[in-house]
DOTI-260990 format. One record per atom (N, C-alpha, C): residue number from 0; atom name; y, x, z; residue in one letter. Coordinates in Angstrom, 2 decimals, padded with zeros to 5 digits. Layout:
<sites>
+-----+------+---------+---------+---------+------+
| seq | atom |   north |    east |      up | type |
+-----+------+---------+---------+---------+------+
| NUM |   CA |       Y |       X |       Z |    a |
...
+-----+------+---------+---------+---------+------+
</sites>
This chain:
<sites>
+-----+------+---------+---------+---------+------+
| seq | atom |   north |    east |      up | type |
+-----+------+---------+---------+---------+------+
|   0 |    N |  034.17 | -006.38 |  052.32 |    x |
|   0 |   CA |  033.31 | -005.53 |  051.95 |    x |
|   0 |    C |  034.25 | -003.90 |  051.91 |    x |
|   1 |    N |  033.06 | -002.96 |  052.63 |    x |
|   1 |   CA |  033.92 | -001.84 |  052.84 |    x |
|   1 |    C |  033.34 | -000.82 |  052.03 |    x |
|   2 |    N |  034.16 | -000.01 |  051.48 |    x |
|   2 |   CA |  033.80 |  000.77 |  050.51 |    x |
|   2 |    C |  033.87 |  002.39 |  051.07 |    x |
|   3 |    N |  033.18 |  003.07 |  050.38 |    x |
|   3 |   CA |  033.18 |  004.58 |  051.22 |    x |
|   3 |    C |  034.27 |  005.26 |  050.28 |    x |
|   4 |    N |  034.80 |  006.29 |  050.56 |    x |
|   4 |   CA |  036.04 |  006.89 |  050.03 |    x |
|   4 |    C |  035.14 |  008.16 |  049.40 |    x |
|   5 |    N |  034.91 |  008.19 |  047.95 |    x |
|   5 |   CA |  034.24 |  009.59 |  047.37 |    x |
|   5 |    C |  035.27 |  010.22 |  046.43 |    x |
|   6 |    N |  035.17 |  011.30 |  045.96 |    x |
|   6 |   CA |  036.02 |  011.70 |  045.12 |    x |
|   6 |    C |  035.65 |  010.94 |  043.73 |    x |
|   7 |    N |  036.50 |  011.28 |  043.04 |    x |
|   7 |   CA |  036.32 |  010.90 |  041.50 |    x |
|   7 |    C |  035.29 |  011.78 |  040.69 |    x |
|   8 |    N |  035.29 |  013.07 |  040.83 |    x |
|   8 |   CA |  034.21 |  013.71 |  040.38 |    x |
|   8 |    C |  032.62 |  013.68 |  040.98 |    x |
|   9 |    N |  032.41 |  012.92 |  042.39 |    x |
|   9 |   CA |  031.52 |  012.87 |  042.78 |    x |
|   9 |    C |  030.83 |  011.94 |  042.11 |    x |
|  10 |    N |  031.89 |  010.65 |  041.51 |    x |
|  10 |   CA |  030.90 |  009.72 |  040.83 |    x |
|  10 |    C |  030.80 |  009.82 |  039.41 |    x |
|  11 |    N |  031.18 |  010.70 |  038.94 |    x |
|  11 |   CA |  030.81 |  011.09 |  037.54 |    x |
|  11 |    C |  029.64 |  011.74 |  037.32 |    x |
|  12 |    N |  028.63 |  011.35 |  036.41 |    x |
|  12 |   CA |  027.51 |  011.92 |  036.04 |    x |
|  12 |    C |  027.69 |  013.20 |  035.05 |    x |
|  13 |    N |  026.92 |  014.06 |  035.09 |    x |
|  13 |   CA |  026.99 |  015.04 |  034.25 |    x |
|  13 |    C |  026.32 |  014.51 |  032.90 |    x |
|  14 |    N |  027.08 |  015.35 |  031.69 |    x |
|  14 |   CA |  026.96 |  014.69 |  030.49 |    x |
|  14 |    C |  025.65 |  014.31 |  030.12 |    x |
|  15 |    N |  024.63 |  015.44 |  030.43 |    x |
|  15 |   CA |  023.16 |  015.25 |  030.10 |    x |
|  15 |    C |  022.55 |  013.96 |  031.07 |    x |
|  16 |    N |  023.02 |  014.02 |  032.29 |    x |
|  16 |   CA |  022.58 |  012.76 |  032.99 |    x |
|  16 |    C |  022.90 |  011.40 |  032.20 |    x |
|  17 |    N |  024.26 |  011.03 |  031.90 |    x |
|  17 |   CA |  024.57 |  010.13 |  031.29 |    x |
|  17 |    C |  023.85 |  009.67 |  030.16 |    x |
|  18 |    N |  023.65 |  010.62 |  029.13 |    x |
|  18 |   CA |  022.75 |  010.64 |  027.90 |    x |
|  18 |    C |  021.52 |  010.06 |  028.52 |    x |
|  19 |    N |  020.77 |  010.55 |  029.33 |    x |
|  19 |   CA |  019.52 |  010.47 |  029.54 |    x |
|  19 |    C |  019.28 |  008.85 |  030.13 |    x |
|  20 |    N |  020.39 |  008.66 |  030.90 |    x |
|  20 |   CA |  020.58 |  007.56 |  031.74 |    x |
|  20 |    C |  020.64 |  005.89 |  030.85 |    x |
|  21 |    N |  021.47 |  006.24 |  029.69 |    x |
|  21 |   CA |  021.97 |  005.39 |  028.68 |    x |
|  21 |    C |  020.46 |  005.17 |  027.71 |    x |
|  22 |    N |  020.05 |  006.44 |  027.44 |    x |
|  22 |   CA |  018.72 |  006.16 |  026.64 |    x |
|  22 |    C |  017.46 |  005.85 |  027.44 |    x |
|  23 |    N |  017.18 |  005.84 |  028.56 |    x |
|  23 |   CA |  016.37 |  005.35 |  029.27 |    x |
|  23 |    C |  016.53 |  003.47 |  029.54 |    x |
|  24 |    N |  017.51 |  003.40 |  029.45 |    x |
|  24 |   CA |  018.15 |  002.25 |  029.89 |    x |
|  24 |    C |  017.73 |  001.41 |  028.62 |    x |
|  25 |    N |  018.51 |  001.51 |  027.52 |    x |
|  25 |   CA |  018.21 |  000.88 |  026.37 |    x |
|  25 |    C |  016.83 |  001.01 |  025.86 |    x |
|  26 |    N |  015.87 |  002.21 |  026.45 |    x |
|  26 |   CA |  014.43 |  002.14 |  026.04 |    x |
|  26 |    C |  013.77 |  001.12 |  026.73 |    x |
|  27 |    N |  014.18 |  000.86 |  027.76 |    x |
|  27 |   CA |  013.28 | -000.23 |  028.78 |    x |
|  27 |    C |  013.90 | -001.48 |  028.34 |    x |
|  28 |    N |  015.07 | -001.83 |  027.74 |    x |
|  28 |   CA |  015.24 | -003.18 |  027.17 |    x |
|  28 |    C |  015.08 | -003.53 |  025.87 |    x |
|  29 |    N |  014.85 | -002.38 |  024.85 |    x |
|  29 |   CA |  014.44 | -002.55 |  023.45 |    x |
|  29 |    C |  012.97 | -001.95 |  023.11 |    x |
|  30 |    N |  012.58 | -001.39 |  024.05 |    x |
|  30 |   CA |  011.19 | -000.53 |  023.32 |    x |
|  30 |    C |  010.04 | -001.55 |  022.58 |    x |
|  31 |    N |  010.14 | -002.89 |  023.26 |    x |
|  31 |   CA |  009.04 | -003.68 |  022.48 |    x |
|  31 |    C |  009.53 | -004.09 |  021.23 |    x |
|  32 |    N |  010.90 | -004.21 |  021.05 |    x |
|  32 |   CA |  011.41 | -004.85 |  019.63 |    x |
|  32 |    C |  011.85 | -003.90 |  018.77 |    x |
|  33 |    N |  012.31 | -002.60 |  019.21 |    x |
|  33 |   CA |  012.92 | -001.94 |  017.81 |    x |
|  33 |    C |  012.38 | -000.33 |  017.97 |    x |
|  34 |    N |  012.33 |  000.14 |  017.17 |    x |
|  34 |   CA |  011.69 |  001.45 |  016.63 |    x |
|  34 |    C |  012.57 |  002.31 |  017.75 |    x |
|  35 |    N |  011.89 |  003.60 |  017.89 |    x |
|  35 |   CA |  012.49 |  004.52 |  019.09 |    x |
|  35 |    C |  013.89 |  005.19 |  018.26 |    x |
|  36 |    N |  013.48 |  005.15 |  017.05 |    x |
|  36 |   CA |  014.94 |  006.07 |  016.28 |    x |
|  36 |    C |  016.03 |  005.07 |  016.32 |    x |
|  37 |    N |  015.60 |  003.91 |  016.22 |    x |
|  37 |   CA |  017.06 |  003.12 |  016.62 |    x |
|  37 |    C |  017.32 |  002.65 |  017.76 |    x |
|  38 |    N |  016.23 |  002.74 |  018.77 |    x |
|  38 |   CA |  016.87 |  002.93 |  020.36 |    x |
|  38 |    C |  017.76 |  004.24 |  020.48 |    x |
|  39 |    N |  017.31 |  005.20 |  020.16 |    x |
|  39 |   CA |  018.23 |  006.30 |  020.31 |    x |
|  39 |    C |  019.52 |  006.30 |  019.39 |    x |
|  40 |    N |  019.41 |  005.64 |  018.41 |    x |
|  40 |   CA |  020.91 |  005.58 |  017.59 |    x |
|  40 |    C |  021.76 |  004.79 |  018.42 |    x |
|  41 |    N |  021.13 |  003.50 |  019.19 |    x |
|  41 |   CA |  021.88 |  002.61 |  019.72 |    x |
|  41 |    C |  022.29 |  003.57 |  020.93 |    x |
|  42 |    N |  021.49 |  004.15 |  021.53 |    x |
|  42 |   CA |  021.91 |  004.91 |  022.69 |    x |
|  42 |    C |  023.07 |  005.73 |  022.51 |    x |
|  43 |    N |  023.04 |  006.56 |  021.41 |    x |
|  43 |   CA |  024.00 |  007.22 |  021.12 |    x |
|  43 |    C |  025.35 |  006.77 |  020.87 |    x |
|  44 |    N |  025.09 |  005.80 |  020.15 |    x |
|  44 |   CA |  026.73 |  004.68 |  019.90 |    x |
|  44 |    C |  027.06 |  004.34 |  021.45 |    x |
|  45 |    N |  025.91 |  003.73 |  022.44 |    x |
|  45 |   CA |  026.92 |  003.14 |  023.68 |    x |
|  45 |    C |  027.28 |  004.36 |  024.37 |    x |
|  46 |    N |  026.74 |  005.61 |  024.07 |    x |
|  46 |   CA |  027.57 |  006.93 |  025.01 |    x |
|  46 |    C |  028.60 |  007.06 |  024.55 |    x |
|  47 |    N |  029.03 |  006.74 |  023.05 |    x |
|  47 |   CA |  030.24 |  007.19 |  022.48 |    x |
|  47 |    C |  031.21 |  006.27 |  022.82 |    x |
|  48 |    N |  030.70 |  004.92 |  023.03 |    x |
|  48 |   CA |  031.85 |  004.09 |  023.49 |    x |
|  48 |    C |  032.12 |  004.35 |  024.78 |    x |
|  49 |    N |  031.34 |  004.65 |  025.57 |    x |
|  49 |   CA |  031.61 |  004.77 |  027.12 |    x |
|  49 |    C |  032.50 |  005.86 |  027.11 |    x |
|  50 |    N |  032.41 |  006.85 |  026.24 |    x |
|  50 |   CA |  033.39 |  008.07 |  026.60 |    x |
|  50 |    C |  034.71 |  007.77 |  025.85 |    x |
|  51 |    N |  034.58 |  007.00 |  024.82 |    x |
|  51 |   CA |  035.77 |  007.29 |  024.16 |    x |
|  51 |    C |  036.36 |  005.77 |  024.23 |    x |
|  52 |    N |  037.82 |  006.14 |  024.34 |    x |
|  52 |   CA |  038.61 |  004.72 |  024.56 |    x |
|  52 |    C |  039.12 |  004.06 |  022.99 |    x |
|  53 |    N |  038.51 |  004.56 |  022.10 |    x |
|  53 |   CA |  038.86 |  003.74 |  020.87 |    x |
|  53 |    C |  037.46 |  003.28 |  020.14 |    x |
|  54 |    N |  037.46 |  002.82 |  019.17 |    x |
|  54 |   CA |  036.27 |  002.17 |  018.56 |    x |
|  54 |    C |  036.34 |  002.60 |  017.21 |    x |
|  55 |    N |  036.93 |  003.55 |  016.63 |    x |
|  55 |   CA |  036.99 |  003.98 |  015.28 |    x |
|  55 |    C |  035.49 |  005.04 |  015.28 |    x |
|  56 |    N |  034.93 |  005.05 |  014.06 |    x |
|  56 |   CA |  033.73 |  005.71 |  013.90 |    x |
|  56 |    C |  033.62 |  007.03 |  014.40 |    x |
|  57 |    N |  034.85 |  007.81 |  013.78 |    x |
|  57 |   CA |  034.73 |  008.98 |  013.54 |    x |
|  57 |    C |  035.08 |  009.61 |  015.33 |    x |
|  58 |    N |  036.05 |  008.77 |  015.98 |    x |
|  58 |   CA |  036.38 |  008.93 |  017.21 |    x |
|  58 |    C |  035.10 |  008.67 |  018.12 |    x |
|  59 |    N |  034.29 |  007.75 |  017.88 |    x |
|  59 |   CA |  033.22 |  007.42 |  018.58 |    x |
|  59 |    C |  032.13 |  008.78 |  018.32 |    x |
|  60 |    N |  031.80 |  009.09 |  017.27 |    x |
|  60 |   CA |  031.11 |  010.51 |  017.09 |    x |
|  60 |    C |  031.63 |  011.51 |  017.79 |    x |
|  61 |    N |  032.51 |  011.74 |  017.89 |    x |
|  61 |   CA |  033.40 |  012.98 |  018.57 |    x |
|  61 |    C |  033.20 |  012.86 |  020.09 |    x |
|  62 |    N |  033.28 |  011.51 |  020.52 |    x |
|  62 |   CA |  033.18 |  011.27 |  021.76 |    x |
|  62 |    C |  031.78 |  011.49 |  021.90 |    x |
|  63 |    N |  030.70 |  011.19 |  021.36 |    x |
|  63 |   CA |  029.33 |  011.25 |  021.29 |    x |
|  63 |    C |  029.16 |  012.93 |  021.32 |    x |
|  64 |    N |  029.82 |  013.56 |  020.69 |    x |
|  64 |   CA |  029.64 |  015.17 |  020.69 |    x |
|  64 |    C |  030.16 |  015.63 |  022.08 |    x |
|  65 |    N |  031.40 |  015.10 |  022.39 |    x |
|  65 |   CA |  031.73 |  015.48 |  023.79 |    x |
|  65 |    C |  030.61 |  015.46 |  024.84 |    x |
|  66 |    N |  029.89 |  014.16 |  025.00 |    x |
|  66 |   CA |  029.12 |  013.39 |  026.08 |    x |
|  66 |    C |  028.04 |  014.64 |  025.82 |    x |
|  67 |    N |  027.54 |  014.60 |  024.80 |    x |
|  67 |   CA |  026.29 |  015.76 |  024.88 |    x |
|  67 |    C |  026.15 |  016.82 |  024.49 |    x |
|  68 |    N |  027.41 |  017.28 |  024.36 |    x |
|  68 |   CA |  027.82 |  018.83 |  024.46 |    x |
|  68 |    C |  027.48 |  019.46 |  022.96 |    x |
|  69 |    N |  027.42 |  018.93 |  021.61 |    x |
|  69 |   CA |  027.40 |  019.14 |  020.67 |    x |
|  69 |    C |  028.57 |  019.41 |  019.97 |    x |
|  70 |    N |  028.37 |  020.06 |  018.72 |    x |
|  70 |   CA |  029.54 |  019.95 |  017.62 |    x |
|  70 |    C |  029.78 |  018.61 |  017.30 |    x |
|  71 |    N |  031.24 |  018.54 |  017.05 |    x |
|  71 |   CA |  031.89 |  017.41 |  016.84 |    x |
|  71 |    C |  031.16 |  016.59 |  015.26 |    x |
|  72 |    N |  031.07 |  017.71 |  014.43 |    x |
|  72 |   CA |  030.43 |  017.21 |  013.07 |    x |
|  72 |    C |  029.17 |  016.41 |  013.33 |    x |
|  73 |    N |  028.20 |  017.20 |  014.20 |    x |
|  73 |   CA |  026.96 |  016.73 |  014.72 |    x |
|  73 |    C |  026.89 |  015.08 |  015.37 |    x |
|  74 |    N |  028.04 |  014.75 |  016.00 |    x |
|  74 |   CA |  028.24 |  013.58 |  016.31 |    x |
|  74 |    C |  028.43 |  012.74 |  015.71 |    x |
|  75 |    N |  029.63 |  013.19 |  015.00 |    x |
|  75 |   CA |  029.97 |  011.88 |  014.16 |    x |
|  75 |    C |  029.05 |  011.46 |  012.93 |    x |
|  76 |    N |  027.96 |  012.42 |  012.44 |    x |
|  76 |   CA |  026.74 |  012.21 |  011.54 |    x |
|  76 |    C |  025.49 |  011.56 |  012.41 |    x |
|  77 |    N |  025.63 |  011.19 |  013.82 |    x |
|  77 |   CA |  024.87 |  010.32 |  014.33 |    x |
|  77 |    C |  025.09 |  009.05 |  014.12 |    x |
+-----+------+---------+---------+---------+------+
</sites>
């Protein structure tokens, strides 16, 4: 298998793009079974996990805030 050499920055998605990608993906998976607010909550949690290296609730909230470009307090409340 041949891999193209690309820069790390080129492979990273913009924070907004990552957020939309995760939400759209989970919405396609769960839209028939879960309420929209629950899907959004799962998307926020997944985005926080993807951005954070630890699974502590406060760190997930802070990572979510970083990924979404919002205040850390708002991310922790999510």
